[in-house]
N, C-alpha and C positions, 0 to 999 in steps of 0.2 A: 588095368588102366594106369597110364603113365602118371607119375607124380605131378608133372606140369599141368596136366589136364585137371587133376583134382584141385590143385591150387587155383587154377582159373575159375573153376566152378565155385569154390569157396569165396573167392573175391567177389564174384558176381552176386552170390547170395547175400554177402555182407553189404554190398552197395545197395541192393534192393531193400534190405532191412533198414539201412540208414535213411534211404529216401522215404520209406513209409513212416518211419518214426518222425522225421523232420516235418513231413506233411501233416501228420496227426497233431504234433505240437503246435504247428502254425495255425491249423484250423481251430484248435481249442483255444489258443490265445486270442485269435481275432473274434471268436464268438463271445468271449467274456469281456473284452475291452469295449467300453462304450465311448460316448463323446467326451471331449475335453470341456472342463467346467472351471470357471474362475472362482476361487475361494479366498476368504480372508485369512491372512497369516497371523493376525492378532485381533484382539477385541476392538470394536469400533462403537463409540457412543452414538445414540440417536441424534440426528441433526448435524453430524460431522461429514465432511466430504471424504471420498475415498482417494487414496494416493497410491502411486505405482508400487512403492516399496512395501505396501501392506497387502499386496495381492500376488497370487501365483496360480498357475494352471495345473490341474490334475486330470488324469484319465479316470473317468467315472464308469462303473459297471452299467451296462445298458439297461439292466433290469431295474435299477434304482436311480436312474438319471433324473434329476429334479426338473420340473417343468418351469420354464421362464428363466433358465440360467443363461450364462454368457460363455462363449468360447474365447473371445478376444478381450484381454484386460483393458485395452485402449478404449473400449466402448463404455467402460464404467468409471474410468479415472475422472475425478472431479464431480461425480454424481453424489448427491447427499442422501444419507440413510434416514429412513423414516423410523426405523426401530434399531435397537442395539444389536450388534453382531458379535458372535463369539468366534474364537480361533477355529479355523477349519470349516466354517459354515459357508455354504455356497452363496454367491451373490445372485439374488433373484430380483426380477423387476418389481415384484409386489412389495419388496422391502426397501425400495428406493423412491425418493421424491421425484417429481417431474424434472425434466432436463433443465428447465429455466430457473428452478429454485436454487438460491445461492447458499442456503444453509441456515443454521440457527433453529430456534424452537418452532418457528412457523412451518418448517419443513416436516415436522412430526404431526401436524394437525390433520385430522380427517377433513375431507371436503365439507363445508358448511358449518364447521365447528370454530369456536373461539377459545382463546386462552385468557384466563383471568386469575389474578393472584390475590390471595387473602392472607392476612397476618395471623399467625398462630403462636401458641406457646407450647411448653412441653406436655400440657394436658390436652389442649385442643388438637394438637398435632399427633395424637395417639402415641405419645411418648417416643416419637421418632420412627414408629413402625409403618407409617404411611409413606411408602417409597414410590418412585416413578414406576408407573405400570400398575399400581394398586388401584382398588376401587373403594370409594367411601360414600357414606351418606352425610349430608350437611344438615345440621340442626340449628335452629335459632331460638334463643331464649330472650323474651321481651315482655312488654305489657300491652294489653289490648286497649280499646277505646274507653273501657270502664276502669282502666288502671289496674286490671287484674293480671297477675303474672301467668305466663303460659310457656310451653315448649313444644316445638313442632318440627318434624322433618320436612324441609322445604325442597330438597333435591336428593334423589336416591340413585345409587350406582353411578357415581361420577368418577371419571378416570383422572388419576393424578399424573400430570405431565412432568413436573419437576418439583424438587424440594430445594429451597434456597436457589442456587444457580446450577444445580446438578440435575441432569436429565437421566442419569444412571446411578444406581447405588447398590451396595452389597447388602442383600437381605440378612446376612449373618451379622451385620454391624449397623444396627439402627442408629440414626443420627438425629438429635434434637435440633430443629431449625426454627427460624422465626417467620418463614413464609412458605406457602404451598401454592403451586400453580395448578389449576384444574382445567379440564377440557369440557366446554359447555356449548350448547346451542345458543343462538342470540336470545331466545326467550328465557332460557335458564340463566344466562348472564344477567338479564334485567332482574330476575327474581332474587338472585344472590346479592346483587348490588343493593336492592331495597332491603333485604333481610339484614345485611350487616350495618345498614344505616339506622335501623330501629332497635337493634338488640345485639347480643353477643353470639358468636358462631362457635360451633363445636363440630368435630369430625368423628364419625363412627366407622371404623374399618370393617369391611365385609369381605366374604369369600369371592374370589375372582369368578368362580363358576356359578355363583348365586345370581340368577337373573330374575328373581321374583319381584313383581311390582308391589309396592307398599300401598296400603289403604288407610294408614293411621290418620286420625283427625286431630291429633295433638293431645297434650295433657295439660290440664289447668290445676290451680291450687285446690279448688273444690274436689277434684278427682282424687288428689293425694289425701286430703283430709277425710274424705269418705272411706278410702281404703284403710287409713289409720283407725278411724272410728270402728269400722267393721272388725278389724283385727283386735282392737282393744276390747270390744264387746264380747267377742268369742273367747278371749282369754278370761274375762271376768266371769262369764257363765261357767267356763270349765273349772275355774278355781273356787267357785262358790260352794260351801259345804252343804251337803244334803241335810234336810230337816228330819229329825227323829220324831215321827208322829206318835210313837208309843210313849215317849217320855214327856210329851207336851201336855200340860195341865190346863184345863179350862176354868176360868174364874166365873162363878155363878153371878148372874145379873139379878139385882134386887127387883122384886115385882113392884110395879108402880100401881097405886090404887086407881080405880076408875075415876075419870074426871067427873067433877060435879058432886061427889059424895063427901060429906063432912060429918064429923062426930062432935057432939056436945057432951062434956063430962063436967058436971057442976057448972061453974062459971067459966071453965076453960074450953077453948075451941081448938080442935085438932083434926088431923087427917084420919081417914078410915084405917090406915095401916097401924095406928096405935091401939086398936081394939085388942 
């Protein structure tokens, strides 16, 4: 076979191989590349509007494409976030406030909820560990109609919306503030407003995953005193030395004469025991 024919066959085989490889690479790439998704390029606090220079579009794998995402950044520019966003997080409809919302803390409220602020100190505010997004129980300490002191949980599992004027905070850096804003229903807002008018409030931090409903009836001064009395009684009994019955001596009791019996000796009058 002539060398020219061999060269032609080799070139033909090479061309076919290149075509097949290119086709395979193209099919593989198109199968893995999914839709375009708008993501945040930096962190965004809750209640803040999205701006164009804080967004970019990425090709997302189709197997993990988020539901409710956007392909065009122009559709989300100016929208207000209901929750904080981290860099690289997809922009989802569920994390944005309605289109007409202009921003601020009201954009982060759930439908039907209200925001109410209470004054706190470093003790009431859980030493700064109650952060936006945390859940707390609210306690009131006051006096009842009989002027007896009591303490009771008036609200449980309440979401913290903001501390001071911050709607986002670093969990690794707790900050002591003088005000905490809570998310409540209208009925809970009335209860909290009444509670802070009759006594002092405290916050108890709870686990975010703890959804158990509380059934506490409160604690009164008598309850504490009874607990102290029971504890003191138990200690007293435990510390009391045991009696030694073997070493205990009994004192004989003098026998009394029967009533009505008298003795006469000479001119003296005495009891029968003198016989």
